[in-house]
VEXTISE-711485 format. One record per residue (C-alpha): residue number from 1; residue in three letters; y, z, x. Coordinates in steps of 0.05 Angstrom, whole numbers, padded with zeros to 5 digits, always signed. Each point is the difference from the previous one (the first is absolute). Layout:
N
[r NUM,"ALA",[Y,Z,X]]
...
% end
This chain:
467
[r 1,"MET",[+02289,+01532,+02585]]
[r 2,"GLU",[-00052,+00038,-00025]]
[r 3,"SER",[+00015,+00016,-00083]]
[r 4,"LYS",[-00004,+00073,-00017]]
[r 5,"SER",[-00050,+00035,-00037]]
[r 6,"TYR",[+00024,+00012,-00072]]
[r 7,"PRO",[-00050,+00013,-00057]]
[r 8,"GLN",[-00017,-00057,-00029]]
[r 9,"PRO",[+00007,-00013,-00082]]
[r 10,"ALA",[-00039,+00024,-00042]]
[r 11,"SER",[-00021,-00071,-00028]]
[r 12,"SER",[-00032,-00011,+00058]]
[r 13,"PHE",[-00055,+00050,-00003]]
[r 14,"GLU",[-00079,-00028,+00009]]
[r 15,"GLY",[-00037,+00059,-00020]]
[r 16,"ASN",[+00006,+00035,-00060]]
[r 17,"THR",[+00057,+00049,-00022]]
[r 18,"PRO",[-00015,+00068,+00027]]
[r 19,"PHE",[-00028,+00045,-00051]]
[r 20,"TRP",[+00047,+00055,+00014]]
[r 21,"ARG",[+00046,-00056,-00028]]
[r 22,"THR",[-00031,-00015,-00066]]
[r 23,"GLU",[+00044,+00042,-00044]]
[r 24,"PRO",[+00076,-00010,+00027]]
[r 25,"HIS",[+00051,+00058,-00016]]
[r 26,"LYS",[+00065,-00020,-00034]]
[r 27,"LEU",[+00033,+00004,+00058]]
[r 28,"ASP",[-00052,-00054,+00037]]
[r 29,"ALA",[+00057,-00060,-00002]]
[r 30,"HIS",[+00064,+00060,-00014]]
[r 31,"ARG",[+00072,-00012,+00025]]
[r 32,"SER",[+00045,+00047,-00016]]
[r 33,"THR",[+00067,-00049,+00004]]
[r 34,"PRO",[+00000,-00064,-00003]]
[r 35,"ASP",[+00031,-00022,+00056]]
[r 36,"LEU",[-00008,+00049,+00060]]
[r 37,"PRO",[+00053,+00050,+00015]]
[r 38,"PRO",[+00056,-00025,+00051]]
[r 39,"THR",[-00017,+00074,+00035]]
[r 40,"CYS",[-00048,+00052,+00011]]
[r 41,"ASP",[-00003,+00071,+00034]]
[r 42,"ILE",[-00071,-00009,+00015]]
[r 43,"LEU",[-00042,-00066,-00004]]
[r 44,"ILE",[-00086,+00010,+00001]]
[r 45,"VAL",[-00033,-00067,+00020]]
[r 46,"GLY",[-00062,+00007,-00036]]
[r 47,"SER",[-00036,+00035,-00056]]
[r 48,"GLY",[-00060,+00021,+00017]]
[r 49,"TYR",[-00026,+00066,+00025]]
[r 50,"SER",[+00053,+00013,+00050]]
[r 51,"GLY",[+00067,-00033,-00043]]
[r 52,"ALA",[-00024,+00031,-00059]]
[r 53,"SER",[-00013,+00070,+00025]]
[r 54,"VAL",[+00066,+00005,+00039]]
[r 55,"ALA",[+00043,-00023,-00068]]
[r 56,"TYR",[-00041,+00046,-00034]]
[r 57,"HIS",[+00023,+00054,+00055]]
[r 58,"ILE",[+00071,-00016,-00004]]
[r 59,"PHE",[+00007,+00010,-00076]]
[r 60,"GLN",[-00035,+00069,+00003]]
[r 61,"GLY",[+00046,+00050,-00021]]
[r 62,"ASN",[+00062,-00034,+00026]]
[r 63,"GLU",[+00051,+00006,-00056]]
[r 64,"THR",[+00046,-00051,+00042]]
[r 65,"PRO",[-00050,-00039,+00030]]
[r 66,"PRO",[+00031,-00064,+00046]]
[r 67,"SER",[+00008,-00072,-00031]]
[r 68,"THR",[-00073,-00019,+00014]]
[r 69,"VAL",[-00036,-00076,+00003]]
[r 70,"LEU",[-00071,-00026,+00002]]
[r 71,"LEU",[-00012,-00056,+00010]]
[r 72,"GLU",[-00083,-00034,-00012]]
[r 73,"ALA",[-00010,-00070,+00025]]
[r 74,"ARG",[-00049,-00011,-00062]]
[r 75,"GLN",[-00025,+00040,-00047]]
[r 76,"LEU",[-00007,+00079,+00001]]
[r 77,"CYS",[-00046,+00023,+00046]]
[r 78,"SER",[-00028,-00067,+00019]]
[r 79,"GLY",[-00012,+00012,+00065]]
[r 80,"ALA",[-00051,+00039,+00045]]
[r 81,"THR",[+00013,+00060,-00047]]
[r 82,"GLY",[-00021,-00031,-00063]]
[r 83,"ARG",[-00070,-00043,+00037]]
[r 84,"ASN",[-00025,+00071,+00037]]
[r 85,"ALA",[-00065,+00036,-00020]]
[r 86,"GLY",[+00039,+00062,-00030]]
[r 87,"HIS",[-00029,+00043,+00053]]
[r 88,"LEU",[+00042,+00070,+00008]]
[r 89,"ARG",[-00036,+00025,+00065]]
[r 90,"PRO",[+00014,+00023,+00067]]
[r 91,"GLU",[-00018,-00061,+00043]]
[r 92,"MET",[+00010,+00041,+00072]]
[r 93,"TYR",[-00073,+00034,+00011]]
[r 94,"ALA",[-00019,-00071,+00019]]
[r 95,"HIS",[+00054,-00010,+00044]]
[r 96,"ALA",[+00016,+00079,+00029]]
[r 97,"SER",[-00039,-00021,+00068]]
[r 98,"LYS",[+00054,-00052,+00003]]
[r 99,"PHE",[+00058,+00043,-00009]]
[r 100,"ILE",[-00023,+00048,+00042]]
[r 101,"SER",[-00015,-00039,+00071]]
[r 102,"ARG",[+00068,-00040,-00013]]
[r 103,"HIS",[+00042,+00064,-00030]]
[r 104,"GLY",[-00035,+00071,+00025]]
[r 105,"VAL",[-00040,+00037,-00061]]
[r 106,"GLU",[+00067,+00036,-00036]]
[r 107,"ALA",[+00040,-00057,-00010]]
[r 108,"ALA",[-00074,-00036,-00031]]
[r 109,"ALA",[-00009,+00071,-00044]]
[r 110,"GLU",[+00073,-00012,-00020]]
[r 111,"ILE",[-00023,-00076,-00024]]
[r 112,"VAL",[-00063,+00026,-00036]]
[r 113,"LYS",[+00031,+00062,-00037]]
[r 114,"TYR",[+00057,-00048,-00023]]
[r 115,"GLU",[-00064,-00043,-00028]]
[r 116,"ILE",[-00027,+00049,-00037]]
[r 117,"SER",[+00053,+00031,-00025]]
[r 118,"HIS",[+00032,-00062,-00035]]
[r 119,"LEU",[-00057,+00002,-00046]]
[r 120,"ARG",[+00023,+00057,-00034]]
[r 121,"VAL",[+00076,-00016,+00004]]
[r 122,"LEU",[-00019,-00069,-00037]]
[r 123,"ALA",[-00040,+00040,-00053]]
[r 124,"ASP",[+00050,+00040,-00017]]
[r 125,"VAL",[+00054,-00047,-00017]]
[r 126,"ILE",[-00046,-00037,-00043]]
[r 127,"GLU",[-00016,+00064,-00038]]
[r 128,"ARG",[+00076,+00020,-00002]]
[r 129,"GLU",[+00026,-00074,-00024]]
[r 130,"LYS",[-00060,-00006,-00042]]
[r 131,"ILE",[-00009,-00070,+00024]]
[r 132,"ASP",[-00059,-00029,-00023]]
[r 133,"CYS",[-00037,-00036,+00055]]
[r 134,"ASP",[-00082,+00027,-00017]]
[r 135,"LEU",[+00015,+00056,+00061]]
[r 136,"VAL",[-00077,+00027,+00020]]
[r 137,"LEU",[-00007,+00048,+00059]]
[r 138,"THR",[-00066,-00004,+00027]]
[r 139,"ARG",[-00032,-00005,+00067]]
[r 140,"SER",[-00002,-00061,+00050]]
[r 141,"PHE",[-00057,-00010,+00051]]
[r 142,"ASP",[+00008,-00039,+00059]]
[r 143,"VAL",[-00071,-00027,+00008]]
[r 144,"TYR",[-00019,-00022,+00066]]
[r 145,"PHE",[-00058,-00051,+00023]]
[r 146,"ASP",[+00009,-00001,+00073]]
[r 147,"GLN",[-00008,+00057,+00050]]
[r 148,"GLU",[+00052,-00028,+00051]]
[r 149,"VAL",[+00052,+00010,-00053]]
[r 150,"MET",[-00019,+00061,-00027]]
[r 151,"ASP",[-00005,+00035,+00074]]
[r 152,"LYS",[+00072,-00031,-00002]]
[r 153,"VAL",[+00027,+00037,-00061]]
[r 154,"ARG",[-00048,+00064,+00025]]
[r 155,"ARG",[+00047,+00009,+00067]]
[r 156,"GLY",[+00063,-00016,-00042]]
[r 157,"VAL",[-00013,+00051,-00047]]
[r 158,"GLU",[-00031,+00055,+00043]]
[r 159,"PRO",[+00066,+00028,+00028]]
[r 160,"LEU",[+00024,+00017,-00070]]
[r 161,"VAL",[-00059,+00037,-00031]]
[r 162,"SER",[-00013,+00037,+00074]]
[r 163,"ASN",[+00027,+00067,+00008]]
[r 164,"SER",[+00065,-00018,-00017]]
[r 165,"TYR",[-00018,-00003,-00073]]
[r 166,"GLN",[-00042,+00055,+00001]]
[r 167,"GLN",[+00069,+00036,+00030]]
[r 168,"GLY",[+00026,-00031,-00072]]
[r 169,"LYS",[+00042,-00040,+00037]]
[r 170,"TYR",[-00027,-00063,-00031]]
[r 171,"ASP",[-00019,+00026,-00055]]
[r 172,"PHE",[+00013,-00067,-00046]]
[r 173,"MET",[-00062,-00016,+00023]]
[r 174,"LYS",[-00036,+00042,-00032]]
[r 175,"ASP",[-00019,-00047,-00067]]
[r 176,"ALA",[-00031,-00055,+00049]]
[r 177,"GLU",[-00069,+00000,+00004]]
[r 178,"PHE",[-00026,-00033,+00073]]
[r 179,"ARG",[-00074,-00028,+00000]]
[r 180,"PHE",[-00019,-00032,+00068]]
[r 181,"PRO",[-00065,+00001,+00009]]
[r 182,"THR",[-00038,-00031,+00067]]
[r 183,"PRO",[-00048,-00051,+00004]]
[r 184,"GLU",[-00051,+00051,+00017]]
[r 185,"HIS",[+00019,+00042,-00055]]
[r 186,"PRO",[+00022,-00055,-00057]]
[r 187,"LEU",[+00034,+00019,-00069]]
[r 188,"SER",[-00061,+00032,-00041]]
[r 189,"ASP",[-00030,-00041,-00067]]
[r 190,"ASP",[+00050,+00051,-00042]]
[r 191,"GLU",[+00063,-00016,+00041]]
[r 192,"VAL",[-00003,-00068,-00009]]
[r 193,"LYS",[-00014,+00002,-00070]]
[r 194,"GLU",[+00059,+00048,-00005]]
[r 195,"THR",[+00049,-00058,+00023]]
[r 196,"LYS",[-00030,-00048,-00051]]
[r 197,"VAL",[-00003,-00058,+00049]]
[r 198,"LYS",[-00057,-00033,+00044]]
[r 199,"GLY",[-00008,+00006,+00067]]
[r 200,"ALA",[+00049,+00054,+00010]]
[r 201,"LYS",[-00004,+00025,+00067]]
[r 202,"GLY",[+00050,+00054,-00004]]
[r 203,"PHE",[+00067,+00014,-00040]]
[r 204,"VAL",[+00064,+00036,-00009]]
[r 205,"SER",[+00018,+00031,-00062]]
[r 206,"PHE",[+00065,+00023,-00026]]
[r 207,"PRO",[+00053,+00015,-00052]]
[r 208,"ALA",[+00034,-00071,-00025]]
[r 209,"GLY",[+00020,-00039,-00063]]
[r 210,"HIS",[+00013,-00049,-00036]]
[r 211,"ILE",[+00042,-00041,-00046]]
[r 212,"TRP",[+00027,-00057,-00042]]
[r 213,"PRO",[+00059,-00017,+00061]]
[r 214,"TYR",[+00041,-00051,-00037]]
[r 215,"LYS",[+00001,+00041,-00060]]
[r 216,"PHE",[+00023,+00065,+00041]]
[r 217,"ILE",[+00051,-00048,+00040]]
[r 218,"SER",[+00032,-00026,-00077]]
[r 219,"GLY",[-00002,+00069,-00026]]
[r 220,"LEU",[+00048,+00027,+00067]]
[r 221,"LEU",[+00040,-00065,-00007]]
[r 222,"GLU",[+00009,+00016,-00083]]
[r 223,"ILE",[+00024,+00070,+00023]]
[r 224,"ALA",[+00048,-00023,+00048]]
[r 225,"VAL",[+00027,-00061,-00041]]
[r 226,"SER",[+00008,+00049,-00053]]
[r 227,"LYS",[+00048,+00039,+00052]]
[r 228,"GLY",[+00040,-00050,+00011]]
[r 229,"LEU",[-00039,-00050,+00061]]
[r 230,"ASN",[+00025,-00068,-00005]]
[r 231,"LEU",[-00074,-00032,-00003]]
[r 232,"GLN",[-00005,-00080,+00018]]
[r 233,"THR",[-00066,-00041,+00000]]
[r 234,"ASN",[+00003,-00072,+00018]]
[r 235,"THR",[+00048,+00015,+00053]]
[r 236,"PRO",[-00025,-00021,+00074]]
[r 237,"VAL",[+00045,+00030,+00059]]
[r 238,"LEU",[+00010,-00064,+00048]]
[r 239,"GLU",[+00039,+00036,+00056]]
[r 240,"ILE",[+00039,+00065,+00014]]
[r 241,"SER",[+00064,-00018,+00037]]
[r 242,"PRO",[-00019,+00022,+00087]]
[r 243,"ASN",[+00063,+00037,-00012]]
[r 244,"ARG",[+00054,+00057,-00054]]
[r 245,"ASP",[+00058,-00037,-00015]]
[r 246,"GLU",[+00064,+00037,+00009]]
[r 247,"GLU",[-00002,+00049,-00068]]
[r 248,"GLY",[-00070,+00011,+00028]]
[r 249,"TYR",[-00050,-00032,-00046]]
[r 250,"TRP",[-00068,-00053,+00021]]
[r 251,"LYS",[+00017,-00061,-00030]]
[r 252,"VAL",[-00078,-00006,-00039]]
[r 253,"THR",[-00013,-00071,-00016]]
[r 254,"THR",[-00044,-00021,-00064]]
[r 255,"GLY",[-00054,-00048,-00015]]
[r 256,"ASN",[-00002,-00042,-00078]]
[r 257,"ASP",[+00071,-00008,+00002]]
[r 258,"ARG",[+00018,+00071,-00016]]
[r 259,"GLY",[+00048,+00002,+00053]]
[r 260,"ILE",[+00021,+00052,+00052]]
[r 261,"ILE",[+00015,+00078,-00008]]
[r 262,"HIS",[+00038,+00040,+00050]]
[r 263,"ALA",[-00043,+00068,+00013]]
[r 264,"LYS",[+00032,+00064,+00036]]
[r 265,"LYS",[-00076,+00011,+00022]]
[r 266,"VAL",[-00064,-00027,+00005]]
[r 267,"ILE",[-00063,+00024,-00017]]
[r 268,"LEU",[-00058,-00054,+00032]]
[r 269,"ALA",[-00061,+00016,-00053]]
[r 270,"SER",[-00028,-00072,+00011]]
[r 271,"ASN",[-00054,+00020,+00052]]
[r 272,"ALA",[-00043,-00065,+00013]]
[r 273,"TYR",[+00058,-00037,-00009]]
[r 274,"THR",[+00052,+00048,+00051]]
[r 275,"SER",[+00008,-00049,+00046]]
[r 276,"ALA",[+00023,-00052,-00040]]
[r 277,"LEU",[+00065,+00045,-00007]]
[r 278,"ALA",[-00009,+00044,+00059]]
[r 279,"PRO",[-00023,-00049,+00052]]
[r 280,"GLU",[-00010,+00056,+00050]]
[r 281,"TYR",[-00056,+00028,-00029]]
[r 282,"GLU",[-00032,-00072,+00011]]
[r 283,"LYS",[-00049,+00032,+00052]]
[r 284,"ALA",[-00005,+00068,-00043]]
[r 285,"ILE",[-00024,-00011,-00061]]
[r 286,"VAL",[-00047,-00066,-00019]]
[r 287,"PRO",[-00010,-00024,-00065]]
[r 288,"CYS",[-00081,-00004,-00007]]
[r 289,"LYS",[-00032,-00021,-00063]]
[r 290,"GLY",[-00063,+00039,-00036]]
[r 291,"LEU",[-00046,-00010,-00049]]
[r 292,"CYS",[-00008,+00033,-00070]]
[r 293,"CYS",[-00043,-00014,-00064]]
[r 294,"HIS",[-00015,+00042,-00064]]
[r 295,"VAL",[-00075,+00009,+00000]]
[r 296,"VAL",[-00036,+00000,-00074]]
[r 297,"VAL",[-00069,+00013,-00037]]
[r 298,"PRO",[-00012,-00052,-00050]]
[r 299,"SER",[-00012,+00017,-00066]]
[r 300,"PRO",[-00057,-00011,-00046]]
[r 301,"ALA",[+00025,-00057,-00031]]
[r 302,"GLU",[+00022,-00033,+00069]]
[r 303,"ASP",[-00069,+00014,+00023]]
[r 304,"GLY",[-00038,-00029,-00051]]
[r 305,"GLY",[-00010,+00064,-00042]]
[r 306,"CYS",[-00040,+00024,+00045]]
[r 307,"GLN",[+00022,+00083,-00009]]
[r 308,"LYS",[-00013,+00038,+00072]]
[r 309,"PRO",[+00023,+00063,+00016]]
[r 310,"PRO",[+00067,+00009,+00030]]
[r 311,"PRO",[-00004,+00002,+00082]]
[r 312,"PRO",[+00011,+00070,+00021]]
[r 313,"CYS",[+00070,+00029,-00008]]
[r 314,"LEU",[+00043,-00003,+00062]]
[r 315,"THR",[+00051,+00063,-00005]]
[r 316,"ASN",[+00032,+00008,+00080]]
[r 317,"THR",[+00034,-00060,+00033]]
[r 318,"TYR",[-00028,-00040,+00067]]
[r 319,"VAL",[+00005,-00036,+00061]]
[r 320,"THR",[-00054,-00033,+00029]]
[r 321,"ARG",[+00010,-00005,+00078]]
[r 322,"HIS",[-00044,-00059,+00029]]
[r 323,"GLY",[+00011,+00008,+00071]]
[r 324,"PHE",[+00083,+00002,+00017]]
[r 325,"GLY",[+00025,-00035,-00066]]
[r 326,"ALA",[-00006,+00025,-00066]]
[r 327,"GLY",[-00057,-00037,-00047]]
[r 328,"GLY",[+00029,+00028,-00061]]
[r 329,"TYR",[+00040,+00050,-00043]]
[r 330,"VAL",[-00018,+00011,-00066]]
[r 331,"ILE",[+00034,+00043,-00059]]
[r 332,"PRO",[-00051,+00010,-00064]]
[r 333,"ARG",[+00052,-00020,-00062]]
[r 334,"PRO",[-00010,+00044,-00062]]
[r 335,"ASP",[-00033,-00050,-00038]]
[r 336,"GLY",[-00056,-00018,+00048]]
[r 337,"SER",[+00029,-00047,+00043]]
[r 338,"MET",[+00015,+00001,+00076]]
[r 339,"ILE",[+00066,-00028,+00037]]
[r 340,"VAL",[-00030,-00017,+00075]]
[r 341,"CYS",[+00044,-00023,+00062]]
[r 342,"GLY",[-00015,-00018,+00071]]
[r 343,"ALA",[-00048,-00048,+00027]]
[r 344,"SER",[+00041,+00005,+00062]]
[r 345,"HIS",[-00062,+00000,+00053]]
[r 346,"THR",[-00013,-00068,-00033]]
[r 347,"PHE",[+00067,-00039,+00009]]
[r 348,"THR",[+00027,+00036,+00067]]
[r 349,"PRO",[-00024,-00061,+00046]]
[r 350,"PHE",[+00043,-00043,-00046]]
[r 351,"LEU",[+00067,+00018,+00013]]
[r 352,"GLU",[+00040,-00055,-00032]]
[r 353,"GLN",[-00031,+00022,-00069]]
[r 354,"TRP",[+00032,+00066,+00005]]
[r 355,"HIS",[+00040,+00022,+00064]]
[r 356,"ASN",[+00069,-00015,+00002]]
[r 357,"ASN",[-00008,-00027,-00070]]
[r 358,"ALA",[+00043,+00016,-00049]]
[r 359,"ASP",[-00025,-00048,-00064]]
[r 360,"ASP",[-00029,+00040,-00047]]
[r 361,"GLY",[-00008,-00057,-00048]]
[r 362,"VAL",[-00065,-00029,+00041]]
[r 363,"LEU",[-00069,+00034,+00008]]
[r 364,"ILE",[-00028,+00021,+00060]]
[r 365,"ASP",[-00049,-00059,-00001]]
[r 366,"VAL",[-00055,+00024,+00044]]
[r 367,"ALA",[-00010,+00067,-00046]]
[r 368,"LYS",[+00023,-00019,-00056]]
[r 369,"HIS",[-00072,+00009,-00028]]
[r 370,"TYR",[-00027,+00064,+00040]]
[r 371,"PHE",[+00014,+00043,-00064]]
[r 372,"ASP",[-00059,-00032,-00027]]
[r 373,"GLY",[-00059,+00045,-00007]]
[r 374,"TYR",[+00045,+00052,+00033]]
[r 375,"MET",[-00022,+00055,-00046]]
[r 376,"GLN",[-00071,-00017,-00007]]
[r 377,"ARG",[-00002,-00007,+00081]]
[r 378,"THR",[+00035,+00060,+00020]]
[r 379,"PHE",[-00019,+00059,-00060]]
[r 380,"ILE",[-00063,+00034,-00018]]
[r 381,"GLY",[-00023,-00014,-00073]]
[r 382,"TRP",[+00055,-00063,-00011]]
[r 383,"GLU",[-00062,-00062,+00026]]
[r 384,"ASP",[-00006,-00018,-00081]]
[r 385,"SER",[+00070,+00022,-00021]]
[r 386,"GLY",[+00017,-00077,+00002]]
[r 387,"ALA",[+00071,+00028,+00019]]
[r 388,"TYR",[+00048,-00065,+00020]]
[r 389,"SER",[+00065,-00017,+00025]]
[r 390,"LYS",[+00044,-00019,-00061]]
[r 391,"GLU",[+00072,-00002,+00040]]
[r 392,"VAL",[+00011,-00018,+00073]]
[r 393,"TRP",[+00073,+00008,+00027]]
[r 394,"THR",[+00033,+00006,+00072]]
[r 395,"GLY",[+00058,+00034,+00024]]
[r 396,"VAL",[+00044,+00017,+00063]]
[r 397,"MET",[-00003,+00055,+00029]]
[r 398,"GLY",[+00054,+00027,+00053]]
[r 399,"TYR",[-00045,+00024,+00062]]
[r 400,"SER",[+00045,+00035,+00065]]
[r 401,"ALA",[-00027,-00009,+00058]]
[r 402,"ASP",[+00001,+00071,+00021]]
[r 403,"SER",[-00044,+00014,-00071]]
[r 404,"LEU",[+00063,+00043,-00015]]
[r 405,"PRO",[+00050,-00003,-00051]]
[r 406,"HIS",[+00081,-00027,+00018]]
[r 407,"ILE",[+00043,+00058,-00031]]
[r 408,"GLY",[+00071,+00008,+00011]]
[r 409,"LYS",[+00058,-00022,+00018]]
[r 410,"VAL",[-00006,-00078,+00030]]
[r 411,"PRO",[+00015,-00005,+00075]]
[r 412,"SER",[+00080,-00028,+00015]]
[r 413,"LYS",[+00013,-00007,-00074]]
[r 414,"GLU",[+00042,+00057,-00041]]
[r 415,"GLY",[-00013,+00001,-00076]]
[r 416,"GLN",[-00070,-00033,+00007]]
[r 417,"LEU",[-00053,+00045,-00002]]
[r 418,"ILE",[-00093,-00026,-00001]]
[r 419,"ILE",[-00052,+00024,-00038]]
[r 420,"ALA",[-00051,-00046,+00011]]
[r 421,"GLY",[-00071,-00011,+00038]]
[r 422,"PHE",[-00056,+00027,-00038]]
[r 423,"ASN",[+00021,+00038,-00050]]
[r 424,"GLY",[+00056,+00034,-00036]]
[r 425,"HIS",[-00001,+00069,+00041]]
[r 426,"GLY",[+00078,+00032,+00005]]
[r 427,"MET",[+00024,-00024,-00068]]
[r 428,"PRO",[+00031,+00063,-00014]]
[r 429,"ALA",[+00026,-00001,+00064]]
[r 430,"ILE",[+00030,-00058,+00003]]
[r 431,"ALA",[+00036,+00008,-00061]]
[r 432,"HIS",[+00032,+00063,+00028]]
[r 433,"MET",[+00020,-00035,+00067]]
[r 434,"ALA",[+00037,-00049,-00049]]
[r 435,"LEU",[+00030,+00046,-00036]]
[r 436,"ASP",[+00019,+00042,+00058]]
[r 437,"GLU",[+00023,-00027,+00066]]
[r 438,"SER",[+00002,+00056,+00035]]
[r 439,"ILE",[-00085,+00008,-00011]]
[r 440,"THR",[-00032,-00018,+00062]]
[r 441,"PHE",[-00079,-00024,-00004]]
[r 442,"GLU",[-00019,+00073,+00044]]
[r 443,"ASP",[+00030,+00035,-00067]]
[r 444,"THR",[-00045,-00038,-00047]]
[r 445,"GLY",[-00073,+00037,+00014]]
[r 446,"LEU",[-00034,-00067,+00017]]
[r 447,"PRO",[-00045,-00006,+00055]]
[r 448,"ARG",[+00036,-00018,+00064]]
[r 449,"VAL",[-00035,-00057,+00006]]
[r 450,"TYR",[+00025,-00046,-00057]]
[r 451,"LYS",[+00067,-00001,+00028]]
[r 452,"THR",[+00021,-00070,+00013]]
[r 453,"THR",[+00028,-00015,+00066]]
[r 454,"VAL",[+00025,-00054,+00030]]
[r 455,"ASP",[-00064,+00015,+00066]]
[r 456,"ARG",[-00041,-00008,-00074]]
[r 457,"LEU",[+00025,-00067,-00001]]
[r 458,"GLN",[-00035,-00022,+00065]]
[r 459,"PRO",[-00062,+00035,-00019]]
[r 460,"MET",[-00060,+00012,+00057]]
[r 461,"TYR",[-00053,-00010,-00052]]
[r 462,"ASN",[-00011,-00053,-00051]]
[r 463,"ASP",[-00049,+00035,-00047]]
[r 464,"THR",[+00003,-00065,-00043]]
[r 465,"LEU",[-00055,-00033,+00033]]
[r 466,"GLN",[-00043,+00065,+00032]]
[r 467,"PRO",[-00036,+00058,-00030]]
% end
């Protein structure tokens, strides 16, 4: 029997510690109680963006919250959320044409609008709760080097910025700037300089932000723990019973000699590892590895005492798109260093190294040196910077087969809910559905295509392997 895709132990990591986890929070290895409680009202699996956000919302404005336990297999936020690029950016411009062709313009517009609104919601939470996580609001540039890819993106956004936009129907697009030149009329030199990216042929620019994701999640969970959340780290979930018992509890078996806990409701915020606990999602959500690094400019002492002018300051975030894959996701840090992720176009053919591979303890061998010299190759004025990759690490993402999150009630399993497949879209909705069984997905206001359904468990598409 094939083994299930459980997280690998932290001690097996080949790469360096992710930059985001270089300052562990006091809750990093926290256990609210020495032993697991025998029962709880709500059990959350996973302490990444989705799980932490759901926990936060369960305790928001709730004077009599249900007994809630959050189980994390390793340390706090040690999965994909603690290993990503730190972006806060609507990602759907590049995929708009795909969603229009599959679901129509209105459904695609719902997705893009929700993505855009997400940025302001997160910023409001961070500011309201005074979470110290290096929040920066800026703009992001999607920079294109390939005419075919650029034309595909243009076809996707045109319906959203045409007559309906002028009439205010899609006014949420008003802050986006699109530069899609043709081979006959390319970007001017000044426009290329505006992007700061060498060889840019076109770009999309829009409001975005970036954060220190580990600190954000730690801040959310610190608030939830202070209000009664029982947080249990280093407690992997090994199995959930196929059915509830006579009293309506799900039996949840854990590892590391932590024992068994029974829960009235289970929320799967386990993303890449979802199918290990809910096998029906095996085709719908696939673990896929990505690569990330921390790029720094050497100090004069490191550079033999040589005093060189610093490279140009980057204030925006970037995605450099090579072909149908992303070459690099870039955010600037306040200290002048960079977090760079991506390089998927270099390792896509080597499926065994990244596709359906849940081991984030081993680097992607064919791409682990890709970011050496990336800043020099990519950005104007960085040629003599000496920038180098200080730490390189991997993370395992939960890619959905149809490029859409799975949110809502797990089909045919009353009392189980899911929020997985990409990122934490819909965390307030899941919290409300867990607290009130009468709330349906349609009541949440989420894009209709985010709903997890029986049909989506047997996907028509396989976007994990196709652009």
